[in-house]
ZAMARGU-4260 file (C-alpha; in steps of 0.2 Angstrom, whole numbers, plus 5000, padded with zeros to 4 digits):
<rodrens>
0) 4005/5264/5945 | 4023/5259/5949 | 4029/5242/5944 | 4030/5230/5959 | 4043/5216/5960
5) 4036/5199/5965 | 4051/5197/5976 | 4054/5186/5991 | 4052/5202/6002 | 4035/5206/5993
10) 4029/5188/5996 | 4033/5189/6014 | 4024/5206/6016 | 4009/5199/6006 | 4008/5184/6018
15) 4009/5195/6033 | 3996/5207/6027 | 3984/5193/6023 | 3986/5185/6040 | 3983/5201/6049
20) 3970/5211/6040 | 3953/5205/6033 | 3951/5206/6015 | 3936/5211/6004 | 3941/5197/5991
25) 3952/5182/5992 | 3956/5173/5976 | 3961/5155/5976 | 3972/5150/5961 | 3986/5159/5952
30) 3981/5154/5934 | 3975/5166/5921 | 3957/5167/5928 | 3964/5169/5946 | 3976/5182/5941
35) 3963/5191/5931 | 3951/5190/5945 | 3963/5198/5957 | 3967/5212/5945 | 3948/5215/5941
40) 3944/5216/5960 | 3959/5227/5965 | 3955/5240/5951 | 3938/5241/5958 | 3945/5248/5974
45) 3943/5232/5984 | 3956/5224/5996 | 3962/5209/5988 | 3973/5193/5991 | 3978/5180/5979
50) 3986/5163/5984 | 3993/5149/5973 | 3998/5132/5979 | 4012/5130/5967 | 4019/5143/5954
55) 4009/5156/5944 | 4002/5147/5929 | 4010/5130/5934 | 3994/5121/5929 | 3983/5123/5913
60) 3989/5141/5910 | 4006/5137/5905 | 4001/5122/5894 | 3989/5129/5882 | 3991/5130/5863
65) 3998/5148/5867 | 3985/5156/5856 | 3974/5171/5859 | 3960/5167/5846 | 3942/5168/5843
70) 3940/5149/5839 | 3937/5147/5821 | 3929/5130/5823 | 3916/5136/5835 | 3908/5145/5821
75) 3905/5128/5813 | 3896/5124/5830 | 3886/5140/5828 | 3892/5147/5844 | 3893/5164/5838
80) 3892/5173/5855 | 3908/5164/5861 | 3917/5168/5845 | 3912/5186/5845 | 3917/5188/5864
85) 3934/5179/5861 | 3938/5190/5845 | 3935/5206/5855 | 3946/5199/5869 | 3959/5195/5856
90) 3959/5212/5849 | 3960/5220/5866 | 3975/5210/5871 | 3984/5214/5854 | 3980/5232/5854
95) 3979/5238/5872 | 3981/5226/5886 | 3996/5216/5882 | 4004/5221/5865 | 4021/5216/5871
100) 4015/5198/5875 | 4002/5195/5862 | 4006/5196/5843 | 3998/5191/5826 | 4001/5174/5819
105) 3996/5168/5802 | 3988/5151/5798 | 3986/5142/5782 | 3969/5132/5781 | 3972/5119/5767
110) 3957/5115/5756 | 3955/5097/5751 | 3939/5098/5740 | 3936/5108/5725 | 3922/5120/5723
115) 3911/5119/5738 | 3924/5119/5752 | 3932/5135/5746 | 3915/5143/5747 | 3910/5135/5764
120) 3927/5138/5773 | 3929/5155/5764 | 3912/5161/5771 | 3917/5155/5788 | 3933/5164/5788
125) 3925/5180/5780 | 3913/5180/5795 | 3927/5178/5807 | 3936/5193/5800 | 3919/5203/5800
130) 3916/5199/5818 | 3933/5204/5823 | 3931/5221/5814 | 3914/5223/5822 | 3921/5220/5839
135) 3930/5237/5837 | 3947/5229/5841 | 3951/5221/5825 | 3958/5235/5815 | 3976/5229/5816
140) 3973/5211/5811 | 3976/5208/5792 | 3961/5201/5783 | 3961/5183/5776 | 3965/5179/5758
145) 3963/5164/5746 | 3977/5155/5738 | 3980/5142/5725 | 3989/5126/5728 | 4004/5134/5721
150) 4003/5149/5731 | 4000/5139/5747 | 4015/5128/5744 | 4026/5143/5740 | 4021/5149/5758
155) 4023/5132/5765 | 4035/5121/5754 | 4034/5107/5767 | 4016/5103/5762 | 4013/5088/5750
160) 4006/5092/5733 | 3992/5080/5735 | 3987/5087/5753 | 3978/5101/5746 | 3969/5109/5731
165) 3971/5127/5738 | 3971/5136/5754 | 3965/5151/5764 | 3977/5161/5774 | 3970/5170/5789
170) 3977/5178/5806 | 3975/5175/5824 | 3984/5180/5840 | 3998/5171/5849 | 4004/5173/5868
175) 4017/5166/5879 | 4003/5160/5891 | 4015/5157/5907 | 4022/5175/5906 | 4005/5183/5902
180) 3998/5174/5917 | 4012/5180/5928 | 4010/5197/5922 | 3992/5197/5927 | 3997/5193/5945
185) 4011/5206/5945 | 4000/5219/5938 | 3987/5216/5952 | 4001/5217/5965 | 4006/5234/5957
190) 3988/5240/5960 | 3989/5234/5979 | 3984/5216/5979 | 3993/5204/5991 | 4000/5190/5980
195) 4008/5174/5986 | 4013/5158/5977 | 4018/5142/5986 | 4003/5145/5997 | 3991/5131/5998
200) 3973/5132/6004 | 3969/5117/6016 | 3952/5122/6021 | 3938/5136/6020 | 3933/5145/6036
205) 3914/5145/6040 | 3903/5155/6051 | 3886/5147/6050 | 3881/5145/6032 | 3894/5158/6026
210) 3912/5156/6020 | 3922/5169/6028 | 3940/5165/6022 | 3952/5151/6020 | 3965/5141/6031
215) 3981/5141/6021 | 3999/5133/6022 | 4015/5143/6017 | 4024/5128/6009 | 4040/5137/6010
220) 4040/5138/6029 | 4027/5126/6034 | 4017/5139/6043 | 3998/5138/6043 | 3987/5153/6046
225) 3969/5160/6042 | 3965/5173/6029 | 3948/5181/6033 | 3939/5188/6018 | 3921/5194/6015
230) 3921/5185/5998 | 3931/5170/5992 | 3933/5167/5974 | 3937/5149/5969 | 3947/5150/5952
235) 3957/5134/5954 | 3953/5127/5937 | 3953/5108/5936 | 3955/5108/5955 | 3938/5117/5957
240) 3928/5102/5963 | 3942/5098/5976 | 3942/5116/5982 | 3923/5117/5982 | 3923/5101/5994
245) 3931/5112/6008 | 3915/5121/6009 | 3906/5104/6012 | 3895/5107/5997 | 3894/5098/5980
250) 3892/5115/5971 | 3881/5119/5956 | 3892/5111/5942 | 3907/5100/5940 | 3923/5102/5930
255) 3929/5088/5919 | 3947/5087/5914 | 3952/5085/5896 | 3970/5082/5892 | 3979/5092/5878
260) 3996/5086/5872 | 4008/5097/5862 | 4025/5093/5853 | 4039/5106/5850 | 4050/5103/5835
265) 4064/5114/5828 | 4059/5127/5815 | 4070/5119/5802 | 4060/5102/5802 | 4045/5110/5794
270) 4049/5122/5779 | 4037/5136/5779 | 4033/5153/5785 | 4015/5151/5791 | 4006/5141/5804
275) 3994/5127/5799 | 3976/5122/5805 | 3971/5104/5800 | 3955/5096/5802 | 3955/5079/5811
280) 3942/5066/5814 | 3939/5073/5832 | 3944/5091/5831 | 3957/5102/5823 | 3976/5101/5824
285) 3988/5117/5824 | 4005/5119/5818 | 4011/5135/5826 | 4026/5145/5823 | 4035/5148/5840
290) 4051/5158/5838 | 4064/5145/5832 | 4052/5131/5834 | 4035/5124/5829 | 4022/5119/5842
295) 4011/5105/5836 | 3994/5101/5845 | 3983/5096/5852 | 3975/5080/5858 | 3958/5081/5867
300) 3955/5066/5878 | 3947/5063/5895 | 3959/5062/5910 | 3954/5055/5927 | 3972/5052/5934
305) 3984/5064/5943 | 3979/5082/5940 | 3996/5089/5947 | 4006/5082/5933 | 3996/5076/5918
310) 4007/5064/5907 | 4009/5062/5889 | 4010/5044/5883 | 4018/5037/5867 | 4001/5035/5859
315) 3998/5054/5861 | 4014/5058/5853 | 4011/5045/5839 | 3994/5053/5836 | 4001/5070/5833
320) 4015/5064/5822 | 4004/5053/5812 | 3992/5068/5809 | 4004/5081/5804 | 4015/5069/5794
325) 3999/5065/5783 | 4002/5083/5775 | 4021/5084/5776 | 4034/5080/5762 | 4047/5077/5775
330) 4041/5066/5789 | 4044/5070/5807 | 4050/5056/5819 | 4051/5055/5838 | 4070/5060/5836
335) 4064/5077/5830 | 4054/5081/5845 | 4062/5094/5857 | 4049/5096/5869 | 4032/5088/5875
340) 4020/5096/5887 | 4003/5090/5893 | 3989/5101/5901 | 3972/5099/5907 | 3957/5110/5901
345) 3944/5113/5914 | 3928/5109/5905 | 3910/5111/5912 | 3904/5093/5914 | 3890/5088/5902
350) 3881/5073/5895 | 3892/5071/5880 | 3906/5058/5882 | 3917/5067/5870 | 3927/5080/5878
355) 3930/5090/5862 | 3911/5093/5862 | 3910/5099/5880 | 3907/5117/5883 | 3921/5129/5882
360) 3910/5142/5889 | 3911/5147/5908 | 3899/5147/5922 | 3899/5156/5939 | 3891/5148/5954
365) 3886/5156/5971 | 3878/5141/5980 | 3887/5145/5996 | 3886/5162/6004 | 3903/5171/6003
370) 3910/5159/5990 | 3910/5162/5971 | 3915/5148/5960 | 3921/5151/5942 | 3925/5137/5930
375) 3926/5132/5912 | 3930/5145/5898 | 3945/5147/5887 | 3961/5156/5889 | 3957/5170/5877
380) 3941/5175/5887 | 3950/5175/5904 | 3946/5194/5907 | 3927/5191/5904 | 3928/5176/5916
385) 3936/5186/5929 | 3924/5201/5927 | 3909/5189/5929 | 3917/5181/5945 | 3920/5198/5953
390) 3903/5204/5948 | 3896/5190/5958 | 3908/5194/5973 | 3903/5212/5972 | 3885/5207/5973
395) 3888/5198/5989 | 3899/5212/5995 | 3885/5224/5993 | 3876/5216/6007 | 3891/5217/6018
400) 3898/5235/6014 | 3890/5252/6015 | 3893/5255/5997 | 3892/5246/5980 | 3908/5241/5972
405) 3912/5250/5955 | 3910/5240/5939 | 3925/5232/5931 | 3938/5243/5922 | 3950/5230/5916
410) 3945/5233/5898 | 3955/5249/5900 | 3969/5243/5912 | 3985/5238/5902 | 3997/5225/5910
415) 4014/5230/5916 | 4026/5232/5902 | 4012/5237/5889 | 4014/5256/5892 | 4026/5263/5880
420) 4030/5247/5871 | 4027/5253/5854 | 4038/5268/5856 | 4052/5256/5863 | 4050/5244/5849
425) 4053/5259/5837 | 4068/5263/5846 | 4075/5245/5847 | 4090/5250/5837 | 4095/5264/5848
430) 4092/5253/5864 | 4104/5240/5856 | 4117/5252/5852 | 4116/5260/5870 | 4116/5243/5879
435) 4129/5234/5868 | 4117/5220/5864 | 4111/5215/5847 | 4095/5221/5839 | 4089/5203/5839
440) 4092/5201/5857 | 4083/5218/5861 | 4068/5212/5851 | 4068/5196/5861 | 4068/5206/5878
445) 4055/5218/5872 | 4043/5203/5867 | 4045/5196/5885 | 4046/5212/5896 | 4039/5226/5886
450) 4043/5243/5894 | 4050/5234/5909 | 4065/5230/5898 | 4075/5244/5908 | 4074/5233/5924
455) 4083/5219/5915 | 4096/5230/5906 | 4099/5239/5923 | 4104/5221/5930 | 4116/5219/5916
460) 4124/5236/5919 | 4127/5232/5937 | 4133/5215/5933 | 4140/5213/5915 | 4142/5194/5917
465) 4123/5193/5916 | 4124/5199/5898 | 4130/5182/5893 | 4118/5169/5886 | 4114/5153/5896
470) 4125/5138/5892 | 4114/5126/5882 | 4100/5138/5881 | 4107/5153/5872 | 4090/5161/5867
475) 4090/5167/5885 | 4102/5178/5895 | 4109/5175/5912 | 4100/5191/5917 | 4083/5184/5914
480) 4086/5170/5927 | 4091/5183/5940 | 4076/5194/5935 | 4064/5179/5936 | 4069/5177/5955
485) 4070/5195/5960 | 4055/5202/5951 | 4044/5188/5944 | 4041/5177/5959 | 4051/5162/5953
490) 4055/5152/5969 | 4062/5136/5962 | 4072/5130/5947 | 4057/5123/5939 | 4048/5140/5939
495) 4062/5148/5929 | 4066/5134/5917 | 4048/5129/5913 | 4038/5145/5915 | 4048/5161/5916
500) 4058/5155/5901 | 4052/5140/5890 | 4069/5131/5890 | 4061/5115/5896 | 4052/5113/5880
505) 4063/5122/5868 | 4079/5112/5870 | 4082/5093/5866 | 4090/5090/5884 | 4074/5099/5892
510) 4086/5111/5901 | 4096/5099/5910 | 4113/5106/5904 | 4109/5123/5911 | 4101/5117/5927
515) 4117/5120/5938 | 4120/5137/5930 | 4102/5142/5933 | 4102/5136/5951 | 4118/5146/5955
520) 4110/5162/5948 | 4094/5159/5957 | 4102/5154/5973 | 4113/5169/5973 | 4098/5181/5975
525) 4087/5169/5985 | 4100/5165/5998 | 4100/5146/5994 | 4113/5135/6003 | 4124/5123/5994
530) 4112/5109/5999 | 4097/5118/5993 | 4105/5121/5976 | 4109/5103/5974 | 4092/5098/5979
535) 4084/5110/5966 | 4095/5103/5952 | 4092/5085/5958 | 4073/5088/5958 | 4073/5095/5941
540) 4084/5081/5933 | 4072/5068/5941 | 4057/5078/5934 | 4064/5077/5916 | 4069/5059/5918
545) 4051/5055/5924 | 4043/5064/5909 | 4054/5056/5897 | 4050/5039/5903 | 4031/5043/5904
550) 4032/5048/5885 | 4038/5030/5881 | 4023/5022/5889 | 4009/5015/5879 | 3994/5023/5888
555) 3988/5035/5901 | 3989/5024/5916 | 4007/5018/5913 | 4012/5036/5908 | 4005/5043/5924
560) 4013/5030/5935 | 4030/5034/5927 | 4028/5053/5929 | 4023/5051/5947 | 4040/5043/5950
565) 4048/5061/5952 | 4044/5070/5969 | 4032/5085/5967 | 4041/5097/5979 | 4059/5099/5984
570) 4064/5102/6002 | 4058/5120/6006 | 4070/5134/6011 | 4067/5144/6027 | 4068/5163/6027
575) 4086/5161/6032 | 4089/5151/6016 | 4092/5135/6026 | 4084/5118/6021 | 4070/5110/6030
580) 4068/5091/6028
</rodrens>
């Protein structure tokens, strides 16, 4: 397998191929489950297309807690099967599938009661570790250990003395969700899938009682065309019901959206070296190390407003600050918050009104011939969800093909960048010396690109000016923006600042100070006119302004109205790089 760039040329070729040649499987949705489904299908030897209405991971899959974890709290709910499944997937990603993107992260679980709680919580964490080892993929994850209050506060000096009587320290996995999701689609493309973002499904094609493809619109050119496919997989997450309605059917189940809000604060605002997991009256609260930052989250509330841009309100931010401040010696304020992001979890609708109690498990529906619907689940188990969806599609294909599709092989298919990552990590000092970059910078690049780091370094060798950091966002090199546009499918400014990098949540100005520089770098390789560059910057600045305003509003309704004040789509560029109004 050779790496394939998600370049403008590749996108154009993918659209042409999907328009001209019938597919075995068409996947709708470029989130983690859609990308995983495309990879699962194409590695079974099927012809595959994937279309995404916006950008890869632009919905739920870029707005998670950024954890690959078993879900310790699900043990308390006695959902052992879900935890065992998730722990296996966590280990697979850490050890085999994406070691360059997934890494271990430690958490401190403070104990607030003497005696019984240490036994109760300790038994749960011990079972968690045992299930991890039993999965066959937990060997590299350190075991938990018990700490006294003094030992816990030595690890986390930020904790109030009266906030705990002791603690348990355990490990889970962490992932840059947006990059991981993009890598899934890019890996699928490397195996031969036709992949295109900014391509919206506007209808499903029917022949009698069977779905036989989709009518799509290329949002970059305005062109509409049909994609014929023997099986269509609806992996559109919180938009499942809307996509399902194109088939004229209600479907077997419904998806309910739960809003999760996260805050990002600088690392120096909380003194400590470990993450935290805190119990709340509704669920749990994480404080997660994230490079030079902490991620604090999450909320878990019902959301029935715009699914395109869920908004965080001031009450959401106050909720998170109040809960984390209850255990911190130095209180966080609104002025400490660098970034805020809100995402929607696609939960299978149930009878319970509390979204924190709805199912995190997934379901596959095939109520319409030719259409497979996959919904629910959690980020960590995306591969199992994708396998189940393509198993259902393969069953449908068996009546249409003269052969049965092979079983899933994705348990043994590393993502691009994984092959050789450990060796390159060991050689990082040599790479730094040869490239002229610092070791810290090489570690940063390896953790984002893995063994594809050579492609980024080649850009710098060709253009030494790309070795400079971005103005106002110096964690990232100028080369990373160019690479995002040439190799990673970034089509607009928002794609690069919010998802290929995480500048939008890691800087106090939300990326506004580097917006012009990023637009110039992207425009240079995408052929943007001066007008298009100005439009891109204007759109991004308005997006940030609208998000900031929404975060001052008291409730969901007013926050949603404020966030909708920014237009969703900038004027689109034609193939010649001109602007369409």
